[in-house]
C-alpha positions in Angstrom: 111.5 110.1 94.9 114.0 107.5 96.0 113.7 103.9 94.6 113.4 102.6 97.9 110.5 105.1 98.4 109.1 104.1 95.0 109.1 100.2 96.4 108.0 101.2 99.7 105.1 103.2 98.0 103.7 100.7 95.9 103.8 98.2 98.9 102.2 100.5 101.2 99.2 101.8 98.5 98.6 98.1 98.3 98.1 97.1 101.7 96.3 100.3 103.0 92.9 99.2 101.6 92.8 95.9 103.7 94.1 97.8 106.6 91.3 100.1 106.6 88.5 97.9 105.8 89.5 95.8 108.7 89.0 98.7 110.9 86.1 99.9 109.1 84.5 96.1 110.2 85.5 96.8 113.5 84.6 100.4 113.9 81.3 100.2 112.5 81.9 102.8 110.2 83.4 104.3 107.3 86.7 106.0 107.4 88.2 108.8 104.9 90.1 107.8 102.4 93.7 107.9 101.9 96.6 107.7 99.4 100.2 107.8 99.6 101.2 110.2 97.0 105.2 110.5 97.5 107.6 108.5 99.8 111.0 109.7 100.1 114.1 108.2 102.2 117.2 109.8 104.0 119.4 106.6 103.5 123.2 105.8 105.2 125.3 102.6 105.4 127.7 101.1 107.3 129.2 97.8 108.4 127.6 95.6 110.3 129.3 92.8 113.3 130.1 90.4 110.2 131.6 93.0 108.2 128.9 93.1 105.7 127.1 96.7 104.5 124.4 97.6 105.9 121.6 100.2 104.6 120.2 102.1 107.5 116.8 104.2 107.4 117.5 107.1 109.4 114.3 109.1 107.8 111.3 108.5 105.7 109.4 111.4 104.8 105.8 110.8 103.6 102.9 112.7 101.3 99.5 111.8 102.3 96.7 112.8 100.3 93.1 112.7 102.4 89.6 113.0 101.5 88.6 114.9 104.7 89.7 115.1 108.2 87.3 114.0 110.9 87.1 113.0 114.5 88.6 109.6 113.1 91.6 111.6 111.8 93.6 110.1 114.9 93.1 107.4 114.1 93.4 107.1 110.4 97.3 108.2 111.5 97.7 105.6 113.6 96.7 102.5 110.8 98.8 104.8 108.4 101.9 104.5 110.4 101.6 101.4 111.2 101.3 100.0 107.8 104.1 102.1 107.3 106.1 100.5 109.9 105.3 96.8 108.9 105.6 97.4 105.0 109.2 98.5 106.1 110.3 95.8 108.5 108.7 93.0 106.3 110.7 94.6 103.3 113.8 94.3 105.9 115.0 98.0 105.8 116.0 99.3 109.7 114.5 102.9 109.9 115.1 105.7 113.0 112.5 107.7 112.0 108.9 108.3 110.0 107.0 111.8 109.2 104.1 112.3 107.4 102.0 115.0 106.5 98.5 115.1 104.9 96.8 117.2 102.5 93.6 117.1 101.3 92.8 115.4 98.5 89.7 115.2 95.3 87.9 111.7 95.6 89.6 111.4 91.8 93.3 111.5 93.0 92.1 108.4 94.6 92.9 105.6 91.7 93.5 101.8 91.7 96.0 99.8 93.6 96.4 96.6 91.8 99.0 94.2 92.0 101.2 94.4 88.4 100.5 90.7 86.8 98.6 90.2 83.5 96.3 88.1 84.7 95.2 90.3 87.4 94.5 93.0 84.9 92.9 90.8 82.7 90.2 89.8 85.5 90.2 94.0 86.5 89.0 94.8 83.0 86.2 91.9 82.4 85.2 92.7 86.1 85.0 96.2 85.1 83.1 95.4 82.2 80.5 93.2 83.5 79.9 95.7 86.1 79.6 98.9 83.7 76.3 101.1 83.5 73.5 102.4 84.8 71.6 99.8 86.4 68.6 99.1 88.2 67.4 96.8 91.3 63.9 96.9 92.3 61.8 94.1 95.1 59.5 94.6 97.8 59.4 94.3 101.5 56.5 94.2 104.2 55.6 97.5 105.4 56.3 97.6 109.3 53.6 98.6 112.4 50.9 97.2 110.1 48.4 94.8 110.8 47.4 93.8 107.4 50.1 92.3 105.1 50.8 95.5 103.0 53.9 95.4 100.7 55.7 98.6 99.6 57.8 98.2 96.5 61.3 99.7 96.2 63.4 100.9 93.5 67.3 101.5 93.7 68.9 103.3 90.9 73.2 102.7 91.3 76.0 102.1 89.0 79.8 101.0 90.1 82.2 103.8 89.8 85.2 101.8 90.9 86.7 98.5 91.0 90.0 97.3 93.0 91.3 93.6 93.0 94.5 92.3 94.2 96.4 88.9 94.0 96.0 87.2 97.4 96.9 83.3 97.0 94.5 82.5 99.9 93.5 79.1 100.1 89.6 80.1 99.2 90.3 83.1 96.8 93.2 83.8 94.7 92.2 87.4 94.5 90.2 89.3 96.2 88.8 92.7 95.6 86.0 96.0 96.5 83.4 97.0 93.6 82.4 100.3 94.8 78.5 101.8 94.4 77.0 105.1 94.2 73.3 104.8 94.8 71.9 107.6 92.3 68.2 107.4 93.5 66.0 105.2 95.7 62.2 105.2 95.5 59.6 103.8 97.7 56.2 103.5 96.2 53.6 101.9 95.6 53.8 100.1 91.8 50.9 101.3 89.6 50.4 104.6 91.6 52.1 107.7 92.1 52.3 107.7 95.6 56.3 107.6 95.6 59.0 109.2 98.0 62.8 109.0 98.1 64.3 107.0 100.7 68.2 106.1 101.6 69.2 102.3 102.1 69.3 102.4 105.5 65.6 103.2 105.7 64.7 99.9 104.4 65.1 96.3 106.1 68.9 95.4 106.4 68.2 92.4 104.7 67.3 94.5 101.4 70.4 96.1 101.3 72.2 92.4 101.9 69.9 91.1 99.2 71.2 94.2 97.2 74.8 93.7 97.3 74.5 90.0 97.0 72.7 90.4 93.1 76.1 92.4 92.4 78.4 89.7 93.4 76.0 87.5 91.4 77.4 89.0 88.8 80.8 87.3 89.2 79.4 84.1 89.9 81.8 83.0 86.8 84.9 83.9 88.9 84.9 81.1 91.8 88.8 81.9 92.3 87.9 85.4 93.2 86.0 87.1 95.9 84.4 90.7 95.6 83.3 92.7 98.7 80.4 96.0 97.9 81.1 98.9 99.3 79.6 102.4 98.7 81.1 105.5 97.7 
């Protein structure tokens, strides 16, 4: 990998999670994960009109891994290409063509991409420690389609699989990040009985999911300069 490729790869992998987050909110569904594995460039130089030597990139060759290829693959290719183009332009590089190849990859290959400053790494370490381990969230909700005030109990067993964090220096948030949650088991039933059955988070009222995510974010209230989102793995 060229030195230019290393710089572009780091910047693209830092921006991509934010680009995908915005796209997923707009589309209303999750997209397969993508990570740039390698970027190589073929560069040439020439003198501009002022007599200064200027670097020009003839070709940008990108190797990416994707968790799966489905109906959204066309959309993903456009998002990745636009991100690479934007990073190249904002980094001050001129280029002619970009070539991206995709290979299927395992989830374990999607590592955290964070800024390299020590403060960010320290915050990330504290957050991971705070959210580490198997956890439980429980409550109850009013059963729908009943004439009486019948409540059903629920128990959510979950753990946080990954935390990403990056520095933004925004007005309200100096850092932003995402904690990825895996729901290991979700049961609904009646406390004190054996009448329980498995369910999905989407089977419960939407406010339950909102409160569930809020409960995870509440564990990070001590960090008023960090804005964390919660997503599913």
